[in-house]
N, C-alpha and C positions, 0 to 999 in steps of 0.2 A: 575373425569373428570374436575370438576370446578377448582381444584387446578392446573391441567396441563394447562388450558386455561389462568389462571392468571400468570403463569410462562413464557408464551410466549408474545412477543410483537407483533406489527402489521405486522412485516415481517414474522412471523411464526417461528422465531428462538428463542432459549433460550438466556439468558444473556451470558452464557459461549460460545455459538456458535457465538454470535455477537462479543465478545471480540477476539475470534480466527480469525474471518474474518477481523476484524480491524487490528490485528497484521500482517496478511499476506499483507494487503493493505499498511501498513506503511513500512514493509520490502521491498515490491515491489517498493515503491516510493524511498526508499534509494538506492536500486540497480540501478534503472533508473537514479537517480541523479548522482551516481558514474560513470555509463557508459557515460552519457552525458558530465560530467566534463572531462573524459579522451578523449572523441571524440573531444571536443572543443579544448583541449590542442594539440591534434595531428593535427588538422586542422590549428591551429595557428602556430605550428612548421613547417608545410609544406608550408603555404602561410601566412606569418604574415600580418595583415591588419593595423598595426600601424607603 
């Protein structure tokens, strides 16, 4: 039991689980960035502000 406690951090997740969550967060941020880039381009094409 002591070994299992040392493998967990203060969130209750193992290192592998933390890396998996971080990967999903980074992937989600990339998808959000891509959508926002496309949305901004479409708004600019519709009503250019320059």
